[in-house]
C-alpha positions as CSV (number, residue, x, y, z in Angstrom):
1,M,1.0,-6.7,-2.8
2,A,3.7,-6.8,-5.4
3,L,4.1,-9.4,-8.1
4,V,7.3,-9.4,-10.1
5,L,6.3,-10.9,-13.4
6,V,9.8,-11.2,-14.7
7,A,13.0,-12.3,-13.1
8,R,16.3,-10.5,-13.8
9,G,17.9,-12.0,-16.9
10,S,19.2,-10.5,-20.1
11,E,19.4,-6.7,-20.6
12,R,16.4,-6.6,-23.0
13,N,14.0,-9.4,-22.2
14,V,13.4,-11.8,-19.3
15,E,11.2,-14.8,-18.8
16,V,7.9,-14.9,-16.8
17,S,8.4,-16.5,-13.4
18,R,7.0,-19.9,-12.6
19,A,4.1,-20.0,-10.1
20,S,6.4,-21.1,-7.4
21,D,8.6,-18.1,-8.0
22,L,5.9,-15.5,-7.4
23,D,6.6,-14.0,-4.0
24,V,3.4,-12.4,-2.6
25,G,3.2,-10.3,0.5
26,C,0.0,-8.9,2.0
27,V,-0.7,-6.4,4.7
28,V,-4.3,-6.1,5.9
29,V,-5.2,-3.3,8.1
30,A,-8.7,-2.3,9.3
31,A,-9.9,0.2,11.9
32,W,-12.2,3.1,12.4
33,C,-11.9,6.4,14.2
34,S,-14.0,9.5,14.8
35,R,-13.5,12.5,17.0
36,V,-14.4,16.2,17.3
37,L,-12.6,18.7,15.0
38,T,-10.0,20.5,17.2
39,E,-7.8,23.5,16.6
40,Q,-5.0,21.0,16.0
41,D,-7.1,19.3,13.3
42,R,-7.8,22.7,11.6
43,A,-4.1,23.5,11.6
44,S,-3.4,20.0,10.1
45,I,-5.9,20.7,7.2
46,H,-4.2,24.0,6.4
47,L,-0.8,22.4,6.4
48,A,-2.1,19.6,4.2
49,K,-3.5,22.0,1.6
50,A,-0.2,23.9,1.4
51,R,1.8,20.8,1.2
52,T,-0.2,19.2,-1.5
53,K,0.0,22.2,-3.8
54,A,3.7,22.0,-3.9
55,K,3.7,18.2,-4.2
56,T,1.4,18.0,-7.2
57,K,3.8,20.0,-9.4
58,S,6.2,17.1,-9.5
59,T,3.6,14.5,-10.5
60,L,2.9,14.0,-14.2
61,S,-0.7,13.6,-15.5
62,M,-0.6,12.6,-19.1
63,A,-1.8,15.6,-21.1
64,R,-0.7,14.2,-24.5
65,P,0.6,10.9,-25.8
66,L,4.3,10.3,-25.8
67,S,5.8,8.9,-29.1
68,R,7.7,6.2,-27.2
69,L,7.8,5.6,-23.5
70,V,10.7,3.3,-22.5
71,A,12.2,2.4,-19.1
72,D,14.3,-0.3,-17.5
73,Y,11.4,-1.0,-15.0
74,V,7.7,-0.5,-15.4
75,V,5.8,-0.5,-12.1
76,V,2.0,-0.8,-12.4
77,G,0.2,0.7,-9.4
78,A,1.5,3.4,-7.0
79,G,0.0,1.9,-3.9
80,S,1.6,0.6,-0.8
81,A,4.0,-1.7,-2.7
82,G,4.4,0.4,-5.9
83,C,5.6,3.6,-4.2
84,V,8.3,1.6,-2.4
85,M,9.4,-0.2,-5.6
86,A,9.6,2.9,-7.6
87,S,11.6,4.7,-4.9
88,R,14.1,1.9,-4.4
89,L,14.6,1.1,-8.0
90,S,15.2,4.7,-9.0
91,Q,17.6,5.3,-6.2
92,G,21.1,6.0,-7.4
93,G,20.0,7.1,-10.8
94,K,21.3,4.1,-12.7
95,A,17.9,2.6,-13.7
96,S,15.0,4.4,-15.3
97,V,11.6,3.7,-13.9
98,V,8.0,4.5,-15.1
99,L,5.3,4.3,-12.4
100,L,1.7,4.0,-13.6
101,E,-1.2,4.9,-11.3
102,A,-4.8,4.7,-12.3
103,G,-6.0,7.4,-9.9
104,P,-5.1,11.0,-9.6
105,P,-2.2,12.6,-7.6
106,D,-2.6,12.6,-3.8
107,S,-3.2,16.4,-3.7
108,S,-6.5,16.3,-1.8
109,A,-6.4,17.7,1.7
110,L,-8.8,14.9,2.7
111,I,-6.0,12.4,2.3
112,H,-3.6,14.1,4.6
113,T,-6.1,14.9,7.3
114,P,-6.5,11.7,9.5
115,M,-10.0,12.6,10.7
116,M,-11.3,12.6,7.1
117,I,-11.0,8.8,6.7
118,G,-14.8,8.5,6.9
119,T,-15.2,10.6,3.7
120,L,-12.4,8.8,1.9
121,V,-13.6,5.3,2.7
122,G,-17.3,5.9,2.6
123,H,-18.0,8.5,0.0
124,S,-15.1,9.3,-2.3
125,K,-15.6,8.1,-5.9
126,T,-12.4,9.8,-7.2
127,L,-9.9,8.3,-4.6
128,N,-11.6,5.0,-3.9
129,W,-12.4,2.1,-6.3
130,R,-15.5,1.3,-4.1
131,Y,-15.6,-2.4,-4.9
132,E,-18.2,-4.8,-3.7
133,T,-17.9,-8.6,-3.3
134,E,-20.1,-11.1,-5.1
135,P,-23.1,-12.2,-3.0
136,E,-21.7,-14.2,-0.1
137,P,-23.5,-17.5,0.6
138,Q,-22.4,-17.5,4.2
139,L,-24.0,-14.0,4.7
140,D,-27.4,-14.8,3.3
141,G,-26.5,-13.5,-0.2
142,R,-25.4,-10.1,0.9
143,R,-22.6,-8.1,-0.8
144,L,-19.8,-6.6,1.2
145,Y,-18.4,-3.2,0.5
146,W,-14.7,-3.3,-0.2
147,P,-12.9,0.1,-0.3
148,R,-9.6,0.3,-2.1
149,G,-7.4,3.4,-2.6
150,K,-7.2,4.9,-6.1
151,T,-4.5,7.5,-5.9
152,L,-0.8,7.8,-5.2
153,G,-0.3,5.8,-2.1
154,G,-3.2,3.4,-2.9
155,S,-5.1,2.2,0.1
156,S,-2.4,3.7,2.5
157,S,-3.9,7.1,1.4
158,I,-7.4,6.2,2.5
159,N,-7.1,3.6,5.3
160,A,-7.1,4.0,9.1
161,M,-3.3,4.3,9.3
162,V,-3.0,1.5,11.8
163,Y,0.6,0.2,11.7
164,T,0.7,-3.5,11.9
165,R,3.0,-6.0,10.2
166,G,1.2,-9.3,10.7
167,Q,2.0,-12.4,12.6
168,R,5.5,-13.8,12.9
169,E,4.1,-17.2,12.2
170,D,2.7,-16.2,8.8
171,Y,6.1,-15.1,7.6
172,D,7.7,-18.2,9.0
173,H,5.1,-20.3,7.2
174,W,6.1,-18.7,3.9
175,G,9.8,-18.9,4.6
176,H,10.0,-22.3,6.2
177,D,7.0,-24.4,5.3
178,L,6.6,-23.0,1.7
179,Q,10.3,-22.6,1.3
180,L,10.1,-19.1,-0.1
181,D,13.6,-17.8,0.2
182,G,13.9,-14.5,2.1
183,W,10.3,-14.4,3.5
184,S,10.8,-15.8,7.0
185,Y,10.3,-13.4,9.9
186,E,14.1,-13.1,10.6
187,H,14.6,-12.1,6.9
188,V,11.9,-9.5,6.6
189,L,12.3,-7.9,10.1
190,P,15.5,-5.9,9.1
191,F,13.5,-4.4,6.1
192,F,10.6,-3.4,8.4
193,K,13.1,-1.7,10.7
194,R,15.0,0.0,7.9
195,S,11.8,1.5,6.5
196,Q,10.5,2.8,9.8
197,N,11.0,5.9,11.9
198,Q,9.6,4.9,15.3
199,E,8.9,8.0,17.3
200,R,9.1,6.1,20.6
201,L,12.8,5.6,20.0
202,A,13.4,9.3,19.7
203,P,15.6,10.9,22.5
204,R,13.5,11.5,25.6
205,S,13.3,14.8,27.3
206,A,14.2,15.2,30.9
207,A,10.8,16.9,31.3
208,D,8.9,13.8,30.4
209,S,7.0,12.3,33.3
210,Q,7.6,8.8,34.4
211,Q,4.3,7.8,33.0
212,E,5.1,9.3,29.7
213,Q,8.5,7.6,29.6
214,Q,6.8,4.2,30.4
215,R,4.2,4.8,27.7
216,R,7.0,5.4,25.1
217,A,9.0,2.4,26.1
218,I,9.5,0.0,23.2
219,D,11.8,-2.9,22.3
220,A,14.4,-1.6,19.8
221,R,15.0,-5.2,18.6
222,Y,11.8,-4.9,16.6
223,H,11.9,-1.2,15.5
224,G,14.1,1.3,13.8
225,T,14.6,5.0,13.3
226,G,15.6,7.2,10.3
227,G,13.4,5.4,7.8
228,P,10.8,7.2,5.6
229,L,7.7,5.7,7.2
230,N,6.9,7.6,10.4
231,V,5.2,5.6,13.1
232,T,3.8,7.2,16.2
233,D,1.1,7.0,18.9
234,G,-2.3,8.5,18.2
235,R,-2.6,12.2,19.2
236,A,-6.2,12.1,20.3
237,V,-7.3,8.8,21.9
238,S,-10.8,8.5,23.2
239,P,-11.1,7.9,27.0
240,L,-13.4,5.0,26.0
241,S,-10.4,3.3,24.4
242,H,-8.4,3.4,27.6
243,K,-11.4,2.2,29.5
244,F,-11.8,-0.7,27.1
245,V,-8.2,-1.8,27.6
246,D,-8.5,-1.4,31.4
247,A,-11.6,-3.5,31.4
248,A,-9.9,-6.3,29.5
249,Q,-7.0,-6.2,32.0
250,E,-9.4,-6.4,34.9
251,L,-10.9,-9.5,33.3
252,G,-7.4,-11.1,33.3
253,C,-6.8,-10.7,29.6
254,P,-3.3,-10.0,28.4
255,T,-2.4,-6.5,27.3
256,T,0.4,-5.1,25.1
257,D,1.9,-1.7,24.3
258,D,3.3,-2.9,21.0
259,F,1.4,-5.0,18.4
260,N,4.6,-5.2,16.3
261,G,7.0,-6.5,19.0
262,A,7.6,-9.9,20.4
263,S,4.0,-10.9,20.3
264,Q,0.7,-9.6,18.9
265,G,-1.4,-11.1,21.6
266,G,-3.3,-8.9,24.0
267,F,-5.4,-5.7,24.2
268,G,-3.9,-2.3,23.6
269,L,-3.8,0.8,21.5
270,Y,-2.6,0.8,17.9
271,Q,0.2,2.9,16.7
272,V,-0.4,4.9,13.5
273,T,1.5,6.0,10.4
274,Q,1.2,9.7,10.9
275,I,3.7,12.6,11.1
276,D,3.0,16.0,12.6
277,G,-0.7,15.2,12.8
278,Q,-1.0,14.2,9.1
279,R,-1.2,10.9,7.3
280,C,2.1,9.3,6.4
281,S,1.0,7.3,3.4
282,T,3.6,5.3,1.3
283,S,3.4,8.1,-1.2
284,R,4.4,10.7,1.3
285,A,7.0,8.4,2.8
286,F,8.6,6.9,-0.3
287,L,7.7,9.4,-3.0
288,S,8.8,12.6,-1.3
289,S,9.3,15.8,-3.4
290,S,13.0,15.0,-3.8
291,V,12.2,11.5,-5.0
292,R,9.7,12.8,-7.5
293,Q,12.2,15.1,-9.0
294,R,14.6,12.3,-9.9
295,P,15.2,12.5,-13.7
296,N,15.1,8.8,-14.0
297,L,11.7,8.4,-12.4
298,H,8.6,9.1,-14.5
299,I,5.3,9.1,-12.6
300,V,2.1,8.9,-14.7
301,T,-1.2,9.4,-12.9
302,D,-4.7,8.8,-14.3
303,A,-3.2,5.9,-16.3
304,L,-5.3,2.7,-16.2
305,A,-3.3,-0.4,-17.1
306,H,-5.2,-2.6,-19.6
307,R,-2.7,-5.5,-20.0
308,V,0.9,-6.6,-19.7
309,L,2.4,-7.1,-23.2
310,F,4.3,-10.2,-24.1
311,D,6.6,-11.5,-26.8
312,K,5.7,-15.2,-26.5
313,T,6.2,-15.7,-22.7
314,R,8.5,-12.6,-22.2
315,A,7.0,-9.5,-20.7
316,T,7.9,-6.5,-22.8
317,G,5.7,-3.6,-21.5
318,V,2.3,-2.4,-20.5
319,E,-0.6,-1.0,-22.4
320,F,-2.6,1.7,-20.6
321,S,-5.1,4.4,-21.3
322,F,-5.4,8.0,-20.1
323,S,-7.9,10.9,-20.7
324,T,-7.0,14.0,-22.6
325,G,-9.3,16.6,-24.1
326,G,-12.3,14.6,-22.9
327,S,-11.4,11.5,-24.8
328,K,-9.4,8.4,-23.8
329,Q,-6.2,7.5,-25.6
330,T,-4.1,4.3,-25.4
331,Q,-0.4,4.4,-24.8
332,T,2.3,1.7,-24.5
333,V,5.3,1.8,-22.2
334,H,8.1,-0.7,-23.0
335,A,10.2,-2.4,-20.3
336,N,13.9,-3.2,-20.9
337,R,14.3,-5.3,-17.8
338,E,11.2,-5.9,-15.6
339,V,7.5,-5.4,-15.4
340,I,6.4,-5.2,-11.8
341,V,2.6,-5.5,-11.0
342,C,1.7,-3.7,-7.7
343,G,-2.1,-3.3,-8.2
344,G,-3.0,-4.7,-4.8
345,A,-5.0,-7.7,-3.7
346,V,-7.8,-7.1,-6.2
347,N,-6.3,-5.3,-9.2
348,S,-3.1,-7.4,-9.5
349,P,-4.8,-10.7,-10.2
350,Q,-7.3,-8.9,-12.4
351,L,-4.5,-7.4,-14.6
352,L,-2.8,-10.8,-14.8
353,Q,-6.0,-12.4,-16.0
354,L,-6.5,-9.6,-18.6
355,S,-3.0,-10.2,-19.7
356,G,-3.5,-13.9,-20.3
357,I,-2.0,-15.3,-17.0
358,G,-4.4,-17.4,-15.0
359,D,-6.6,-20.5,-15.2
360,Q,-6.8,-21.7,-18.7
361,Q,-10.4,-22.7,-18.7
362,L,-11.5,-19.4,-17.1
363,L,-9.6,-17.3,-19.6
364,H,-10.9,-19.4,-22.5
365,R,-14.5,-18.9,-21.2
366,V,-14.2,-15.1,-21.3
367,G,-12.2,-14.9,-24.5
368,V,-8.7,-13.9,-23.2
369,P,-5.8,-15.5,-25.1
370,L,-3.7,-17.7,-22.8
371,V,-0.1,-16.6,-22.3
372,H,0.7,-18.7,-19.2
373,H,-1.5,-21.3,-17.4
374,L,-1.4,-20.3,-13.7
375,P,-4.4,-21.7,-11.8
376,G,-3.5,-19.9,-8.6
377,I,-4.7,-16.6,-10.2
378,P,-7.0,-15.2,-8.9
379,L,-5.3,-15.7,-5.6
380,I,-7.2,-17.2,-2.7
381,R,-7.1,-14.6,0.0
382,F,-8.6,-13.7,3.4
383,D,-9.9,-10.4,4.7
384,A,-11.6,-9.2,7.9
385,L,-15.2,-8.0,8.3
386,N,-15.3,-4.4,9.4
387,L,-18.2,-3.9,11.9
388,I,-19.1,-0.4,13.2
389,R,-21.4,0.1,16.1
390,F,-22.6,3.6,17.1
391,I,-23.4,4.2,20.8
392,D,-25.4,7.1,21.9
């Protein structure tokens, strides 16, 4: 999720967008996988460790305060949206970008090894915010566990790597019914294709069996190659998964080989965002080593944003804290052009409220000075229950 707080305007200051101008996009993915550690997995772990050592060198953790940190664009949150924004905005070298991330660099081999998702989602306190919902009246007052990524790549660095774009009808609802320019399916599809490297569209070998060629068939109208986000089929699929799909087909249920094609309806196997047996998070895809070495891109990890700073109703920067020498210090980064909030479905509305953007009565009740009355914050959202059943 990305919220652009300010629209392009003058060189130095720009106005906060109206509520109707805030374009919000969400991608919800949920799944679970478990399998036996294979030799291929062990090799993947070793590759991940070697790769992350080199990658960490190009990521800045604040060791000391900077006298004045200034950029054209300040992006808050290096998750699924923030990594893309920072990469695109810094491309070409004309605009300076500061990217703030509350978590550490994505240097842990746990992130890059797909089978370690259970540790990341269930146990990690360093790479996971480990949120819980308020007691749910419809669930007899129980709280639900709500994992969210806290590292470069955000939740794309800890999730199940399922590649799914969402329903065509949802985008058309935004673009047509809500009249959000540029958000209909026909408008967003070219961007999905441009960002993707769909392995099924790779040249096929003459040695591929007919079954293999049929499995890899995919409609190129909905997919692209050459993009940074690698999409592939799972390497180790449980035989039970195939039996499950076969059983659904025997019952007369529709099946599909592509949940991101013409229709999402039906039973089938997900594709995943992986490359060479490792996770392909948005950090790996859009913040490659070459991108991190851009002189106009400044990545600050372990930097917790406290609030967006305003001059009346003009966003001028971000106040954040970082740890150094065992104590926390506060730093301000100034934005010449835009402040872009990419904290995700939970942290973006939270930061807006801390900054004085939200429902006037709620902010007054908790003692936050009002900057802009926006009753839609916090955003009403939907999520899916994640049910896990173990079978002996």
